[in-house]
N, CA, C and O of each residue as an XYZ file, in Angstrom:
504
protein
N      24.834    232.880   -110.955
C      25.881    233.703   -110.713
C      26.731    233.232   -109.480
O      26.229    232.898   -108.407
N      28.024    233.241   -109.746
C      28.992    232.798   -108.725
C      29.607    234.047   -107.961
O      30.098    235.015   -108.541
N      29.524    233.910   -106.684
C      30.187    235.039   -105.893
C      31.599    234.756   -105.578
O      31.989    233.635   -105.251
N      32.352    235.782   -105.681
C      33.790    235.668   -105.495
C      34.105    235.611   -103.932
O      33.332    236.222   -103.194
N      35.074    234.992   -103.427
C      35.256    234.918   -101.971
C      35.756    236.310   -101.537
O      36.436    236.983   -102.313
N      35.455    236.716   -100.402
C      35.967    238.069    -99.952
C      37.327    237.895    -99.373
O      37.549    237.058    -98.499
N      38.205    238.661    -99.846
C      39.687    238.591    -99.446
C      39.916    239.441    -98.145
O      39.467    240.582    -98.033
N      40.614    238.835    -97.212
C      40.960    239.465    -96.026
C      41.971    240.599    -96.209
O      43.053    240.389    -96.756
N      41.618    241.782    -95.755
C      42.547    242.966    -96.051
C      43.748    242.952    -95.170
O      44.858    243.243    -95.616
N      43.548    242.618    -93.929
C      44.714    242.687    -92.977
C      44.651    241.411    -92.152
O      44.086    241.418    -91.059
N      45.220    240.312    -92.653
C      45.179    239.017    -91.972
C      46.086    239.066    -90.818
O      45.677    238.593    -89.758
N      47.349    239.611    -90.886
C      48.210    239.636    -89.731
C      47.604    240.433    -88.552
O      47.645    239.990    -87.404
N      47.050    241.599    -88.861
C      46.409    242.407    -87.977
C      45.311    241.722    -87.215
O      45.235    241.728    -85.987
N      44.435    241.109    -88.056
C      43.300    240.263    -87.493
C      43.732    239.191    -86.556
O      43.079    238.929    -85.546
N      44.855    238.554    -86.890
C      45.327    237.496    -86.062
C      45.931    238.024    -84.804
O      45.766    237.415    -83.747
N      46.629    239.138    -84.866
C      47.128    239.715    -83.718
C      46.107    240.147    -82.786
O      46.236    239.974    -81.574
N      45.037    240.738    -83.339
C      43.918    241.141    -82.416
C      43.233    239.961    -81.841
O      42.838    240.017    -80.676
N      43.046    238.830    -82.602
C      42.449    237.639    -82.029
C      43.295    237.149    -80.958
O      42.790    236.849    -79.875
N      44.588    237.039    -81.179
C      45.400    236.450    -80.118
C      45.454    237.324    -78.764
O      45.553    236.820    -77.645
N      45.374    238.703    -79.026
C      45.362    239.540    -77.864
C      44.101    239.401    -77.151
O      44.105    239.449    -75.921
N      42.934    239.219    -77.856
C      41.652    239.036    -77.151
C      41.547    237.651    -76.480
O      40.798    237.489    -75.517
N      42.294    236.655    -76.984
C      42.375    235.336    -76.334
C      43.398    235.214    -75.201
O      43.445    234.160    -74.566
N      44.172    236.168    -74.927
C      45.132    236.165    -73.909
C      44.630    235.747    -72.553
O      45.321    234.984    -71.877
N      43.419    236.215    -72.087
C      42.978    235.699    -70.820
C      42.682    234.230    -70.753
O      42.587    233.658    -69.667
N      42.538    233.623    -71.879
C      42.217    232.222    -71.907
C      43.400    231.302    -72.168
O      43.214    230.096    -72.326
N      44.615    231.844    -72.217
C      45.698    231.141    -72.699
C      46.029    229.817    -71.864
O      46.454    228.805    -72.421
N      45.824    229.891    -70.606
C      45.981    228.652    -69.826
C      45.066    227.527    -70.186
O      45.485    226.372    -70.272
N      43.744    227.876    -70.410
C      42.801    226.861    -70.722
C      43.117    226.413    -72.210
O      42.951    225.238    -72.536
N      43.516    227.241    -72.992
C      43.897    226.820    -74.383
C      45.123    225.953    -74.336
O      45.139    224.953    -75.053
N      46.093    226.215    -73.612
C      47.358    225.412    -73.482
C      46.900    224.069    -72.894
O      47.285    223.040    -73.450
N      46.151    224.002    -71.872
C      45.687    222.752    -71.272
C      44.839    221.934    -72.370
O      45.026    220.726    -72.512
N      44.026    222.548    -73.036
C      43.303    221.825    -74.163
C      44.205    221.262    -75.229
O      43.951    220.167    -75.730
N      45.299    222.005    -75.608
C      46.205    221.462    -76.612
C      46.904    220.312    -76.118
O      47.024    219.320    -76.837
N      47.449    220.357    -74.779
C      48.207    219.332    -74.220
C      47.330    218.054    -74.168
O      47.758    216.976    -74.582
N      46.105    218.206    -73.652
C      45.235    217.071    -73.585
C      44.754    216.528    -74.833
O      44.461    215.333    -74.866
N      44.626    217.280    -75.914
C      44.306    216.738    -77.273
C      45.580    216.002    -77.771
O      45.447    214.928    -78.358
N      46.745    216.511    -77.572
C      48.000    215.785    -78.009
C      48.051    214.474    -77.176
O      48.198    213.422    -77.799
N      47.955    214.446    -75.978
C      47.998    213.239    -75.197
C      46.949    212.210    -75.587
O      47.252    211.026    -75.729
N      45.688    212.679    -75.764
C      44.651    211.831    -76.165
C      44.845    211.216    -77.509
O      44.500    210.048    -77.691
N      45.401    211.963    -78.506
C      45.763    211.436    -79.752
C      46.809    210.454    -79.664
O      46.713    209.402    -80.295
N      47.834    210.717    -78.908
C      48.943    209.718    -78.806
C      48.449    208.404    -78.304
O      48.838    207.351    -78.807
N      47.551    208.452    -77.267
C      46.932    207.221    -76.690
C      46.151    206.490    -77.634
O      46.196    205.262    -77.715
N      45.360    207.294    -78.425
C      44.625    206.642    -79.561
C      45.458    205.950    -80.564
O      45.054    204.937    -81.135
N      46.584    206.466    -80.781
C      47.554    205.913    -81.757
C      48.226    204.639    -81.191
O      48.444    203.661    -81.906
N      48.516    204.685    -80.001
C      49.211    203.525    -79.321
C      48.248    202.391    -79.026
O      48.658    201.231    -79.064
N      46.977    202.673    -78.731
C      46.079    201.561    -78.418
C      45.798    200.479    -79.406
O      45.598    199.345    -78.971
N      45.756    200.740    -80.873
C      45.628    199.698    -81.708
C      46.795    198.644    -81.665
O      46.601    197.434    -81.790
N      48.043    199.232    -81.473
C      49.167    198.378    -81.326
C      48.981    197.353    -80.218
O      49.175    196.147    -80.373
N      48.578    197.948    -79.058
C      48.300    197.037    -77.847
C      47.226    195.988    -78.207
O      47.309    194.814    -77.845
N      46.247    196.469    -78.918
C      45.166    195.502    -79.293
C      45.713    194.379    -80.223
O      45.282    193.230    -80.135
N      46.654    194.732    -81.099
C      47.290    193.782    -81.903
C      48.060    192.748    -81.062
O      48.001    191.541    -81.296
N      48.809    193.311    -80.038
C      49.523    192.354    -79.126
C      48.561    191.452    -78.384
O      48.859    190.269    -78.216
N      47.373    191.973    -77.913
C      46.441    191.181    -77.215
C      45.963    190.072    -78.163
O      45.889    188.905    -77.777
N      45.642    190.449    -79.399
C      45.166    189.464    -80.325
C      46.141    188.373    -80.540
O      45.762    187.203    -80.594
N      47.432    188.726    -80.670
C      48.498    187.792    -80.931
C      48.611    186.777    -79.687
O      48.802    185.567    -79.813
N      48.468    187.440    -78.499
C      48.606    186.559    -77.425
C      47.445    185.531    -77.319
O      47.652    184.374    -76.954
N      46.260    185.985    -77.641
C      45.084    185.112    -77.614
C      45.306    184.050    -78.748
O      44.970    182.884    -78.539
N      45.846    184.413    -79.900
C      46.062    183.467    -80.976
C      47.118    182.401    -80.567
O      47.053    181.237    -80.961
N      48.039    182.849    -79.799
C      49.091    181.813    -79.325
C      48.363    180.815    -78.341
O      48.691    179.630    -78.289
N      47.413    181.324    -77.607
C      46.622    180.423    -76.703
C      45.860    179.403    -77.376
O      45.693    178.298    -76.860
N      45.360    179.733    -78.567
C      44.545    178.814    -79.329
C      45.421    177.650    -79.816
O      44.958    176.516    -79.932
N      46.618    177.936    -80.082
C      47.584    176.978    -80.575
C      48.159    176.057    -79.565
O      48.584    174.941    -79.868
N      48.168    176.580    -78.255
C      48.893    175.832    -77.305
C      48.293    176.267    -75.851
O      47.072    176.328    -75.706
N      49.086    176.534    -74.897
C      48.612    177.121    -73.628
C      48.683    178.662    -73.594
O      49.661    179.298    -73.987
N      47.586    179.192    -73.101
C      47.359    180.621    -73.041
C      47.904    181.114    -71.774
O      47.698    180.567    -70.691
N      48.670    182.265    -71.966
C      49.367    182.951    -70.812
C      48.249    183.986    -70.305
O      48.189    185.120    -70.779
N      47.406    183.551    -69.358
C      46.355    184.400    -68.967
C      46.798    185.756    -68.150
O      46.087    186.760    -68.157
N      48.012    185.681    -67.463
C      48.585    186.816    -66.880
C      48.939    187.819    -68.018
O      48.606    188.994    -67.867
N      49.577    187.443    -69.120
C      49.860    188.374    -70.117
C      48.659    188.957    -70.751
O      48.606    190.158    -71.017
N      47.621    188.075    -71.017
C      46.436    188.562    -71.542
C      45.618    189.640    -70.634
O      45.028    190.623    -71.083
N      45.693    189.305    -69.446
C      45.005    190.214    -68.417
C      45.716    191.429    -68.402
O      45.075    192.479    -68.427
N      47.104    191.443    -68.361
C      48.047    192.703    -68.318
C      47.667    193.549    -69.558
O      47.403    194.749    -69.482
N      47.657    192.795    -70.768
C      47.513    193.550    -72.003
C      46.025    194.148    -72.087
O      45.834    195.272    -72.551
N      45.008    193.360    -71.625
C      43.681    193.847    -71.601
C      43.512    195.151    -70.683
O      42.838    196.097    -71.091
N      44.093    195.176    -69.530
C      44.029    196.285    -68.628
C      44.778    197.443    -69.198
O      44.392    198.607    -69.090
N      45.872    197.069    -69.813
C      46.650    198.234    -70.418
C      45.830    198.962    -71.594
O      45.812    200.183    -71.750
N      45.170    198.049    -72.380
C      44.404    198.527    -73.515
C      43.147    199.356    -72.910
O      42.850    200.460    -73.365
N      42.485    198.791    -71.930
C      41.360    199.492    -71.464
C      41.852    200.883    -70.769
O      41.164    201.889    -70.945
N      42.936    200.941    -70.048
C      43.415    202.123    -69.454
C      43.733    203.192    -70.552
O      43.550    204.388    -70.322
N      44.218    202.735    -71.758
C      44.657    203.620    -72.766
C      43.415    204.201    -73.347
O      43.400    205.416    -73.544
N      42.350    203.467    -73.650
C      41.230    203.926    -74.208
C      40.429    204.810    -73.289
O      39.926    205.841    -73.736
N      40.280    204.454    -71.999
C      39.676    205.305    -71.073
C      40.419    206.664    -70.783
O      39.794    207.714    -70.631
N      41.712    206.585    -70.720
C      42.455    207.856    -70.525
C      42.352    208.732    -71.784
O      42.255    209.956    -71.690
N      42.375    208.075    -72.990
C      42.159    208.856    -74.240
C      40.896    209.512    -74.272
O      40.844    210.664    -74.702
N      39.777    208.876    -73.836
C      38.433    209.381    -73.864
C      38.324    210.529    -72.876
O      37.706    211.568    -73.109
N      38.976    210.256    -71.757
C      38.865    211.355    -70.633
C      39.554    212.543    -71.030
O      39.048    213.645    -70.816
N      40.763    212.406    -71.640
C      41.634    213.605    -72.115
C      40.788    214.346    -73.150
O      40.571    215.551    -73.020
N      40.316    213.650    -74.160
C      39.518    214.296    -75.171
C      38.201    215.055    -74.617
O      37.820    216.137    -75.066
N      37.560    214.345    -73.585
C      36.359    215.025    -73.060
C      36.756    216.295    -72.339
O      36.158    217.346    -72.567
N      37.742    216.219    -71.485
C      38.155    217.362    -70.774
C      38.632    218.449    -71.783
O      38.312    219.625    -71.613
N      39.395    218.050    -72.827
C      39.806    219.072    -73.701
C      38.533    219.752    -74.433
O      38.487    220.954    -74.695
N      37.630    218.937    -74.693
C      36.438    219.561    -75.442
C      35.654    220.485    -74.401
O      35.082    221.498    -74.802
N      35.642    220.146    -73.170
C      34.975    221.021    -72.163
C      35.703    222.325    -72.140
O      35.097    223.395    -72.190
N      37.101    222.227    -72.057
C      37.861    223.421    -71.844
C      37.713    224.361    -73.063
O      37.587    225.565    -72.839
N      37.717    223.926    -74.274
C      37.607    224.671    -75.394
C      36.127    225.250    -75.580
O      35.926    226.335    -76.126
N      35.157    224.474    -75.104
C      33.809    225.000    -75.180
C      33.697    226.135    -74.183
O      33.070    227.149    -74.493
N      34.268    226.013    -73.019
C      34.346    227.091    -72.075
C      35.036    228.333    -72.601
O      34.540    229.437    -72.375
N      36.203    228.198    -73.321
C      36.824    229.346    -73.953
C      35.940    229.947    -74.985
O      35.796    231.169    -75.021
N      35.372    229.204    -75.780
C      34.421    229.783    -76.864
C      33.331    230.494    -76.246
O      33.077    231.627    -76.657
N      32.616    229.960    -75.266
C      31.574    230.530    -74.677
C      31.852    231.860    -74.002
O      31.108    232.830    -74.144
N      32.971    231.867    -73.251
C      33.480    233.061    -72.449
C      33.898    234.150    -73.454
O      33.625    235.330    -73.232
N      34.572    233.749    -74.582
C      34.958    234.683    -75.548
C      33.836    235.336    -76.215
O      33.823    236.550    -76.414
N      32.817    234.486    -76.590
C      31.618    235.000    -77.302
C      30.786    235.979    -76.360
O      30.257    237.012    -76.768
N      30.740    235.524    -75.056
C      30.039    236.392    -74.152
C      30.697    237.757    -73.910
O      30.041    238.789    -73.769
N      32.079    237.694    -73.869
C      32.915    238.883    -73.725
C      32.613    239.895    -74.922
O      32.349    241.084    -74.741
N      32.686    239.286    -76.140
C      32.479    240.013    -77.345
C      31.167    240.647    -77.363
O      31.063    241.843    -77.633
N      30.127    239.895    -77.083
C      28.827    240.367    -77.088
C      28.543    241.464    -76.054
O      27.909    242.467    -76.378
N      29.010    241.278    -74.810
C      28.834    242.230    -73.760
C      29.600    243.599    -74.146
O      29.085    244.678    -73.853
N      30.765    243.534    -74.770
C      31.385    244.674    -75.233
C      30.544    245.467    -76.230
O      30.339    246.676    -76.127
N      30.079    244.692    -77.195
C      29.185    245.280    -78.251
C      27.980    245.906    -77.757
O      27.605    247.010    -78.152
N      27.327    245.165    -76.838
C      25.885    245.743    -76.385
C      26.249    246.846    -75.326
O      25.395    247.696    -75.075
N      27.388    246.882    -74.730
C      27.690    247.961    -73.793
C      27.861    249.211    -74.539
O      27.391    250.253    -74.083
N      28.512    249.187    -75.675
C      28.694    250.291    -76.513
C      27.331    250.773    -77.048
O      27.023    251.964    -77.019
N      26.540    249.826    -77.529
C      25.239    250.200    -78.014
C      24.420    250.879    -76.836
O      23.783    251.913    -77.044
N      24.453    250.311    -75.684
C      23.626    250.799    -74.609
C      24.124    252.179    -74.147
O      23.314    253.014    -73.747
N      25.410    252.425    -74.193
C      25.935    253.797    -73.810
C      25.461    254.779    -74.903
O      25.016    255.881    -74.582
N      25.546    254.416    -76.103
C      25.156    255.274    -77.216
C      23.557    255.628    -77.107
O      23.096    256.745    -77.341
N      22.811    254.510    -76.721
C      21.384    254.731    -76.671
C      21.102    255.714    -75.547
O      20.335    256.653    -75.759
N      21.680    255.550    -74.368
C      21.479    256.407    -73.212
C      21.926    257.834    -73.607
O      21.225    258.765    -73.212
N      22.966    258.081    -74.307
C      23.448    259.321    -74.704
C      22.539    259.944    -75.615
O      22.292    261.147    -75.534
N      22.032    259.210    -76.466
C      20.970    259.622    -77.487
C      19.736    260.147    -76.772
O      19.210    261.200    -77.132
N      19.242    259.376    -75.694
C      18.040    259.729    -74.919
C      18.298    261.002    -74.174
O      17.440    261.882    -74.110
N      19.516    261.111    -73.590
C      19.682    262.338    -72.809
C      19.788    263.605    -73.748
O      19.318    264.687    -73.397
N      20.396    263.431    -74.898
C      20.530    264.556    -75.757
C      19.160    265.039    -76.391
O      19.017    266.212    -76.734
N      18.206    264.139    -76.526
C      16.901    264.379    -77.133
C      15.852    264.927    -76.056
O      14.764    265.394    -76.395
N      16.259    264.830    -74.781
C      15.167    265.291    -73.766
C      15.502    266.614    -73.183
O      14.749    267.135    -72.360
């Protein structure tokens, strides 16, 4: 038997509620988006620099190698990869922090309600 997917009844309302619940974390989310964007851009640019470095080394095999240009390209390439990895790492830490705090907040609210109901139930039964 194949089960049919459950259809969301109020998608717009659910998204509005989600965004309102995530408002306290908007700065961290914005930082994570910017860092993800920068890390992706650097990851896209890096292979082009690697191609330039390979071309420069190939020119050196045919004749004289410009070591200053090779060193400059190698340092630029290393800087791009290190910055990209650092941005991606910081972005992942920021989003993990948001997810953990959001889940903790949701659990605390749910358990707080259950705890209040439990105490009210005990007080009414005694």
